C-alpha positions in Angstrom: -4.4 49.6 -85.6 -5.8 52.7 -84.1 -9.5 52.7 -83.1 -11.7 55.6 -82.2 -14.0 53.2 -80.2 -11.5 51.1 -78.2 -8.3 52.3 -76.6 -6.6 48.9 -76.2 -3.4 50.3 -74.8 -5.3 52.3 -72.2 -7.3 49.3 -71.2 -4.2 47.2 -70.8 -2.5 49.9 -68.8 -5.6 50.3 -66.6 -5.8 46.5 -65.9 -2.1 46.6 -64.9 -2.8 49.6 -62.6 -5.8 47.8 -61.0 -3.7 44.6 -60.4 -0.9 46.6 -58.9 -3.4 48.6 -56.8 -4.9 45.4 -55.4 -1.5 44.0 -54.5 -0.5 47.3 -53.1 -3.6 47.3 -50.8 -2.9 43.7 -49.7 0.7 44.4 -48.9 -0.2 47.6 -47.0 -2.7 45.5 -45.0 0.0 43.0 -44.1 2.4 45.7 -43.1 -0.2 47.5 -40.9 -1.5 44.3 -39.3 1.7 42.2 -39.4 -0.4 39.3 -40.7 0.0 37.4 -43.9 -3.4 35.7 -43.4 -6.1 37.8 -41.8 -9.3 36.1 -43.0 -10.4 32.7 -44.1 -10.4 34.0 -47.7 -6.6 34.5 -47.5 -6.0 30.7 -46.8 -8.8 28.7 -45.3 -6.7 25.9 -44.0 -4.1 28.1 -42.3 -6.7 30.5 -41.0 -8.6 27.6 -39.4 -5.5 26.1 -37.8 -4.3 29.5 -36.4 -7.8 30.4 -35.1 -8.1 27.1 -33.3 -4.6 27.2 -31.8 -5.1 30.8 -30.7 -8.2 29.7 -28.9 -6.4 26.8 -27.3 -3.6 29.1 -26.2 -6.1 31.3 -24.3 -7.3 28.1 -22.5 -3.7 27.1 -21.8 -3.1 30.6 -20.4 -6.1 30.0 -18.0 -4.4 26.7 -17.0 -1.2 28.6 -16.2 -3.2 30.9 -14.0 -4.8 27.9 -12.3 -1.4 26.3 -11.8 -0.2 29.5 -10.1 -3.2 29.4 -7.8 -2.8 25.7 -7.0 0.9 26.3 -6.3 0.1 29.0 -3.9 -2.3 26.7 -2.0 0.4 24.0 -1.9 3.0 26.5 -0.7 0.8 27.7 2.2 -0.1 24.1 3.2 3.6 23.0 3.0 4.6 26.0 5.2 2.0 24.9 7.7 3.1 21.2 7.7 6.8 22.3 8.1 5.9 24.5 11.1 3.8 21.7 12.7 6.7 19.2 12.2 8.9 21.6 14.2 6.4 22.0 16.9 6.0 18.2 17.2 9.7 17.8 17.6 9.6 20.3 20.5 6.6 18.5 21.9 8.4 15.2 21.9 11.4 16.8 23.6 9.1 18.0 26.4 7.7 14.5 26.8 11.2 13.0 27.1 12.1 15.7 29.6 9.0 14.7 31.7 10.6 11.3 32.3 13.4 12.8 34.4 12.9 12.1 38.1 11.8 15.2 40.1 10.4 17.1 37.1 7.2 19.0 37.8 4.8 17.4 35.3 2.2 20.1 35.8 4.6 22.8 34.5 5.5 20.7 31.5 1.8 20.0 30.8 1.3 23.8 30.6 4.0 24.0 28.0 2.5 21.1 26.2 -0.9 22.9 26.2 0.7 25.9 24.5 2.3 23.7 21.9 -1.0 22.1 21.2 -2.7 25.5 20.7 0.2 26.5 18.4 -0.5 23.4 16.2 -4.2 24.2 16.1 -3.4 27.9 15.2 -1.1 26.8 12.4 -3.6 24.4 11.0 -6.5 26.8 11.0 -4.5 29.7 9.6 -2.9 27.7 6.8 -5.5 28.7 4.2 -5.4 30.5 0.8 -8.4 32.2 -0.7 -10.6 30.4 1.8 -9.1 26.9 1.1 -7.6 25.0 4.0 -6.1 21.6 3.5 -4.8 21.1 7.1 -8.2 21.8 8.9 -11.0 20.2 6.9 -14.7 19.3 7.2 -15.3 16.1 5.3 -17.9 13.5 6.2 -15.5 10.6 5.8 -11.9 11.7 5.3 -10.9 8.2 4.2 -13.5 8.1 1.4 -11.4 8.6 -1.7 -14.3 10.2 -3.5 -14.9 12.8 -0.8 -11.3 13.6 0.0 -10.0 14.0 -3.5 -8.7 17.4 -4.6 -8.1 18.1 -8.3 -5.9 20.9 -9.5 -6.1 21.9 -13.2 -2.8 21.2 -14.7 -3.2 20.9 -18.5 -5.5 21.5 -21.5 -5.5 18.8 -24.2 -7.0 18.4 -27.6 -7.2 15.0 -29.1 -9.2 12.8 -31.4 -12.1 12.7 -28.9 -12.2 16.4 -28.5 -10.8 18.7 -25.8 -10.2 17.8 -22.2 -8.7 19.4 -19.1 -6.0 17.4 -17.3 -5.8 17.5 -13.5 -3.3 16.6 -10.8 -5.1 14.8 -8.0 -4.3 14.1 -4.4 -6.1 13.1 -1.2 -6.7 15.3 1.8 -6.4 12.2 4.1 -2.6 12.4 3.3 -2.2 15.9 4.9 -5.3 17.0 6.9 -4.2 17.4 10.5 -7.7 17.9 11.9 -11.0 17.0 10.4 -14.4 18.1 11.7 -15.6 14.4 11.7 -12.3 12.9 12.9 -9.6 10.9 11.1 -7.1 13.7 10.7 -3.4 12.9 11.1 -3.4 14.3 14.7 -6.7 12.6 15.6 -7.5 9.0 16.4 -7.8 6.9 13.3 -11.1 5.1 13.4 -10.2 2.5 10.8 -9.8 -0.4 13.1 -9.8 -3.7 11.2 -10.0 -5.7 14.5 -8.9 -9.4 14.0 -9.5 -9.3 10.2 -12.4 -11.7 10.8 -10.2 -14.1 12.8 -7.2 -14.2 10.5 -5.1 -12.6 13.3 -5.5 -13.3 17.0 -6.1 -9.7 18.1 -6.5 -6.2 17.0 -3.4 -4.0 17.0 -2.9 -1.7 20.0 -0.3 0.5 21.6 0.7 -0.3 25.2 1.6 2.1 27.9 5.2 1.8 27.0 4.5 3.1 23.5 5.1 -0.3 21.8 2.7 -1.1 19.0 1.6 -4.7 19.0 0.8 -5.9 15.4 0.0 -9.7 15.6 1.4 -10.8 12.2 1.2 -14.5 12.9 -1.7 -16.9 13.6 -0.8 -20.5 13.3 -0.9 -24.0 14.8 2.2 -26.2 15.2 1.8 -29.9 15.8 3.0 -31.7 18.9 4.2 -35.3 18.8 2.9 -38.1 20.9 4.6 -38.0 24.3 4.2 -38.5 28.1 6.3 -37.7 31.2 7.0 -39.6 34.4 8.8 -39.0 37.6 12.0 -40.8 38.3 11.8 -42.8 41.5 15.4 -44.3 41.5 18.0 -45.1 42.1 17.7 -48.3 40.2 20.3 -51.1 41.0 20.9 -53.9 38.5 22.3 -57.0 40.0 23.5 -59.7 37.5 20.5 -61.1 35.7 18.2 -58.1 36.5 16.3 -56.6 33.6 13.7 -54.0 32.6 11.7 -55.0 29.6 8.7 -53.4 27.9 7.1 -53.0 24.5 7.0 -49.5 22.9 4.4 -48.8 20.2 4.7 -45.6 18.1 2.6 -43.8 15.5 -0.8 -45.4 15.8 -3.5 -43.5 13.9 -5.8 -41.6 16.1 -9.5 -42.5 15.6 -10.6 -39.1 16.9 -8.9 -37.4 14.0 -9.4 -39.9 11.1 -11.8 -42.3 9.5 -10.9 -46.0 9.3 -8.8 -47.9 8.4 -6.4 -47.2 11.3 -2.7 -48.2 11.2 -1.8 -50.1 14.4 1.7 -48.5 14.5 5.1 -50.0 15.0 5.9 -52.1 18.2 9.4 -52.8 19.4 10.5 -54.8 22.4 13.0 -53.0 24.6 15.3 -54.8 27.2 17.7 -53.1 29.6 20.1 -55.3 31.6 23.2 -55.0 33.7 25.5 -55.2 30.7 23.6 -52.5 28.9 23.9 -50.2 31.9 27.6 -50.9 32.4 28.2 -50.1 28.7 26.7 -46.7 28.9 27.4 -45.9 32.6 30.8 -47.4 33.2 32.0 -47.2 36.8 28.4 -47.1 38.2 28.4 -50.8 39.1 25.0 -51.2 37.6 23.4 -48.3 39.5 21.3 -45.6 37.7 21.4 -43.0 40.4 19.9 -39.9 38.8 17.1 -38.9 36.5 19.6 -37.6 34.0 21.3 -41.0 33.9 18.0 -42.8 33.5 17.0 -40.5 30.7 20.3 -41.2 28.9 19.8 -45.0 29.4 16.2 -44.9 28.1 17.4 -42.8 25.1 20.1 -45.3 24.3 17.8 -48.3 24.6 15.0 -46.8 22.4 17.3 -45.5 19.7 19.6 -48.5 19.6 16.6 -50.7 19.0 15.4 -48.4 16.2 12.0 -48.2 18.0 11.1 -44.8 16.6 10.9 -43.5 20.2 13.2 -41.3 22.3 13.6 -40.1 25.9 14.7 -36.6 27.0 14.8 -34.4 30.0 11.9 -31.9 30.5 12.7 -28.2 30.1 11.7 -25.8 32.8 11.4 -23.0 30.3 14.3 -21.0 31.7 17.2 -23.0 30.2 17.2 -25.7 32.8 15.4 -28.9 33.4 12.7 -30.0 35.8 14.2 -32.3 38.5 13.3 -36.0 38.2 11.0 -35.4 35.2 11.6 -37.5 32.1 9.7 -37.3 28.7 9.2 -40.3 26.4 8.0 -39.4 22.9 7.8 -40.6 19.3 10.4 -39.4 16.9 7.9 -39.7 14.0 10.5 -41.5 11.8 8.6 -44.8 11.5 7.4 -44.0 8.0 3.8 -43.9 9.3 1.3 -41.0 9.3 0.4 -41.2 13.0 2.1 -39.7 16.0 1.7 -41.6 19.3 3.6 -43.4 22.1 2.6 -46.3 24.3 4.4 -48.5 26.8 3.0 -52.0 27.5 4.1 -55.4 28.9 6.5 -53.7 31.3 8.4 -56.0 33.6 11.1 -55.2 36.2 11.7 -52.3 38.5 11.5 -49.4 36.1 12.1 -46.4 38.3 8.8 -44.7 37.8 8.2 -45.9 34.2 4.9 -47.7 33.9 2.5 -49.2 31.3 0.6 -46.3 29.7 -2.4 -45.7 27.5 -1.8 -44.4 24.0 -0.6 -40.8 24.0 -1.5 -39.2 20.7 0.2 -36.2 19.2 -1.9 -33.3 17.9 -3.3 -33.0 14.4 -2.5 -29.4 13.8 -3.4 -29.0 10.2 -6.7 -27.6 11.5 -7.7 -24.4 13.2 -10.8 -22.5 14.1 -11.0 -18.7 13.5 -13.0 -16.7 16.0 -14.9 -14.5 13.5 -15.7 -10.9 14.2 -17.2 -8.6 11.6 -15.0 -5.9 10.2 -14.8 -3.3 7.4 -12.1 -2.9 4.8 -12.0 0.9 4.7 -11.4 3.5 2.1 -7.8 4.8 1.9 -7.0 8.1 0.2 -3.6 6.7 -0.9 -5.2 3.8 -2.7 -8.3 4.0 -4.9 -9.0 0.3 -4.1 -9.0 1.0 -0.3 -7.0 -0.5 2.5 -5.0 -3.6 1.5 -4.6 -6.7 3.6 -1.7 -9.1 2.9 -0.9 -12.5 4.4 0.9 -15.8 3.7 -0.7 -19.2 4.2 0.8 -22.6 4.5 -0.1 -26.2 5.5 2.2 -29.0 6.8 5.5 -27.4 5.9 4.7 -26.8 2.2 6.0 -23.5 0.8 3.6 -20.7 1.8 1.5 -18.7 -0.7 0.9 -15.0 -0.6 -2.6 -13.6 -0.7 -4.1 -10.1 -0.5 -7.5 -8.3 -0.7 -8.7 -4.7 -0.5 -12.0 -2.9 -0.4 -12.6 -3.1 -4.1 -12.0 -6.9 -4.0 -14.4 -7.4 -1.2 -17.1 -5.3 -2.8 -16.8 -7.1 -6.1 -16.8 -10.5 -4.5 -19.7 -9.9 -2.2 -21.7 -7.5 -4.4 -21.4 -4.6 -1.9 -20.2 -1.1 -1.8 -19.5 -0.8 1.9 -16.3 -3.0 2.2 -18.0 -4.8 5.1 -17.6 -8.5 5.9 -20.5 -8.9 8.3 -21.0 -12.7 8.7 -18.9 -15.8 9.0 -20.4 -17.1 5.7 -19.1 -14.0 3.9 -15.7 -14.5 5.5 -15.7 -18.1 4.3 -16.4 -16.9 0.8 -13.5 -14.4 1.0 -11.1 -17.0 2.3 -12.1 -19.6 -0.2 -11.7 -17.1 -3.1 -8.2 -16.4 -1.9 -6.9 -19.7 -0.7 -8.7 -22.6 -2.3 -7.0 -22.1 -5.7 -3.6 -22.8 -4.2 -4.8 -25.2 -1.5 -7.6 -27.3 -2.9 -7.3 -29.9 -0.1 -8.0 -27.3 2.6 -11.7 -27.3 3.8 -13.0 -23.9 4.9 -16.5 -23.7 6.4 -18.5 -22.2 9.2 -18.9 -23.9 12.6 -22.1 -24.2 14.5 -20.9 -21.7 17.1 -20.3 -19.0 14.4 -16.6 -19.5 13.9 -14.7 -20.6 10.8 -13.1 -24.0 10.5 -10.0 -24.4 8.3 -8.5 -27.9 8.0 -6.8 -30.2 5.6 -9.0 -32.9 4.1 -8.4 -36.0 6.3 -9.2 -38.2 3.3 -6.1 -36.8 1.6 -3.9 -35.7 4.5 -3.6 -38.3 7.4 -0.6 -36.8 9.1 -0.5 -36.1 12.8 2.1 -34.7 15.2 5.0 -32.3 14.6 4.7 -32.7 10.8 1.4 -31.0 10.8 0.9 -27.2 10.6 -1.6 -24.7 9.4 -1.5 -20.9 9.7 -1.2 -17.4 8.6 2.1 -15.5 8.6 3.2 -12.0 7.4 -0.2 -10.5 8.2 -0.1 -6.8 7.4 -2.6 -4.0 6.8 -1.5 -1.1 4.5 -2.5 1.6 6.9 -1.1 0.1 10.1 0.2 1.1 12.6 -2.6 3.7 13.0 -2.8 6.4 15.5 -5.1 5.5 18.4 -4.7 8.7 20.3 -6.0 12.3 19.9 -3.1 14.8 20.0 -5.1 17.3 21.9 -6.0 14.7 24.6 -2.4 14.2 25.7 -2.1 14.9 29.4 0.9 13.7 31.5 -0.7 14.9 34.7 -3.9 12.8 34.3 -2.0 9.9 32.9 1.6 9.9 34.2 2.1 6.2 33.4 1.4 6.9 29.7 4.6 8.9 28.9 6.1 6.1 26.8 2.8 5.6 25.0 2.6 9.4 24.3 6.2 9.4 23.0 5.4 6.4 20.8 2.3 8.1 19.5 4.3 11.3 18.7 6.8 9.2 16.8 3.9 7.7 14.7 2.2 11.0 13.9 5.5 12.8 13.3 6.2 10.3 10.6 2.8 10.9 9.1 3.4 14.7 9.1 6.7 14.2 7.4 5.0 12.0 4.8 2.5 14.8 4.3 5.4 17.2 3.7 7.0 14.8 1.3 3.7 14.5 -0.6 3.3 18.3 -0.8 6.9 18.7 -1.9 6.4 16.2 -4.7 3.2 18.0 -5.7 4.9 21.4 -5.6 7.6 20.1 -7.9 5.0 18.6 -10.2 3.1 21.9 -10.5 6.3 23.9 -11.1 7.3 21.5 -13.8 3.9 21.7 -15.4 3.9 25.5 -15.1 7.2 25.6 -16.9 6.0 23.3 -19.6 2.8 25.2 -20.0 4.7 28.5 -20.6 7.0 26.7 -23.0 3.9 25.2 -24.7 2.3 28.6 -25.1 5.4 30.1 -26.6 5.8 27.2 -29.0 2.1 27.5 -30.1 2.6 31.2 -30.6 5.7 30.5 -32.7 3.9 27.9 -34.7 0.9 30.0 -35.4 3.2 32.9 -36.3 4.9 30.7 -38.9 1.6 30.1 -40.5 0.0 33.5 -40.6 2.5 36.2 -39.7 3.8 38.5 -42.5 7.5 38.7 -43.4 7.9 42.4 -42.9 11.2 42.6 -44.8 9.6 40.9 -47.8 6.4 43.0 -47.5 8.2 46.3 -47.3 10.4 45.4 -50.3 7.4 44.3 -52.2 5.6 47.5 -51.3 8.4 49.6 -52.8 8.3 47.5 -55.9 4.6 47.9 -56.2 4.9 51.7 -55.8 7.3 51.7 -58.7 5.0 49.4 -60.8 2.1 51.8 -60.0 4.1 54.8 -61.3 5.0 52.9 -64.4 1.4 51.9 -64.9 0.2 55.5 -64.6 2.8 56.6 -67.1 1.7 53.8 -69.5 -1.9 54.9 -69.1 -0.9 58.5 -69.8 0.9 57.5 -73.0 -2.0 55.4 -74.1 -4.4 58.3 -73.6 -2.0 60.6 -75.6 -2.7 58.7 -78.8 -6.4 59.3 -78.3 -5.8 63.0 -77.8 -3.9 63.1 -81.1 -6.8 61.6 -83.0 -9.2 64.1 -81.4 -7.0 67.0 -82.6 -7.3 65.8 -86.2 -11.0 66.2 -86.1 -10.7 69.5 -84.4 -8.6 70.8 -87.5 
C-alpha cells in the first residue's frame, strides 16, 4: 500500500542507516583509541576491573622505583663493607707483623692509624641520597624498634584492602660506627655479667686474645674420706695383727632431718698370713706406703666393707709420698657417704681411730646474684636469648632458655631488667620447677639464691650428688669489648694477641654484615624482577578485558561502510516512490 502520509520504506531505510551510523561511530572510536571498552557504559564490570588494575599498576610502578632506590642503597653499603673487610685483613697482617722480634712498633702503629682513618673514611662516605647505614646516629642501636629499616618491596590488594609490603632489616647488623656506641667496630655495651649468678663470671678477652665464656657452673659431690701419713715399716711376727672397725655411709645430721641411718660397720683384721698372701717374699714386712695402701685396699674390699684405700694424687700424674687415703665406695646401698675407723688395735703404721668424715651433699648450690639486663637484639625481635642445661644427681639434663620478651612478660616490665634476687628466683622457678619439682629455689638472707634438692625427698650424699648448669650460652656472645679506633700497640705492647683476637671477632661480624647485605640485595633483585613481570602481566590482563581487536574492528568498519552505502541507496529508492506520487498531482 502506498501512503501519502507515511513513507514506510524510507522510515525503515532511515532506521537502518541510523543503526549502521551508530555502529560505525563506535567502531571508529575503537580504532582511534584502541579500546573496546572506554567508559563504564560500555561494560560496567570490565571497566571497573580495568580502572582498578590500572591504578594498582601505577602503584606497583612506584614500588619498582622504590626497589631501585633501595637496591642502590644496599649496593653502596655493600661496597663499603667489602672495602672495610679488606682493610681489616691488612690491619690484622700488620698486627701479626708487629709480633716479630726487632720490629719498630711505632712505625707499624703509624700504618695502623692510617688504616683506621681509611675505615672511618669508607664508613662516612658510604651514603646514598643522604642515607648512611655504616655510620649511624641511633639512641640505642640494639633496640629493634629504633634500628629497623624498611624498604618498600610490594603493593598488595586483598580482602582487607590495600597494603604495602616491606623488606625489613636491622642496622645493628651492619653499622660500623654509631654516634651513641654499639657499632660493629665499637665496644659492645651489652654485658650480661654473670646472668644473675647462673654462670660464675662475665665473659672477657684476656691479653692473649682468648675469649673466656664460662659455660659451666656446677657442684660435684665428694665422698667421705680421710688421709693419713704412713709411719712404717710395719713388721708382722707370727700372731701379730691389726684390727679395727670401719663404718661407712652414716647420714649427716648437718644435711638432713632425722631419722638418721647409723651406716654399715665391718670388722677388719690383718695378720701375718694376710700380708704374706698379698706381699709374698716380704717376710711379713710392709715396707712402703704403696704396699700398705695395697694391703688396706685388699683387706677393706675382701671384707665387703664398702670402703677402699688409695694413694693420694699430687695433681701432676704422680702421688704424694707416704700419703694414703681411706674412703667410702658408696656401694653399701645406703644414702649417706661417710667413713670412720674405731676400735683400732695393733701397730697400724699411722692409721688411727677417727671421727666420722662425711662426704659433701652437692645437690645444693648458692648463686651470687648480680642484677643484669636482657638486651635488645636487632637479629631477634624477642631480644638476646640465653640458653642453658640443668641437672640434679646424674639425672638427664633439661634444656631451658629465656629472652627479653620472656623476661618482660614474666615480670611485667618493658626493660628486660632483672634487678633483684626475688625476680631472679621467679625467673628460675618459671624455667626449672616444671621439670624439677623437687628443687627448691629461694633467696638467702645475704641476697644470694639457694638452689637445692628437697632433703625430704632426696637424702643422697657424696659422689652421687650433683647440681648445676651446663651449656650456658648467650646469643650475642662473644661480644667485642674493644674500640677499633683505640688499638695502640705502642701504649699496650702486651696486648698484641688481644688485638689480633679482637680483629678476628669484628672481621667475622663485618663478613656477616656483608652476607646480610648480599642476601638483601638478592631479595630486592628478585622482587624487582617479579614486580616488572607483575606489571606486564597486569597490563596484559587489562588489555584482554578492554583492548579492541584491531583486525576485527577494521574489517567491521569496512562492512559498516558497505552497509551505510546500501542503506543510503535504499533510502533513495524509498524516496523515489514518493516523488512519483508527487508528479501525478503535478499533472
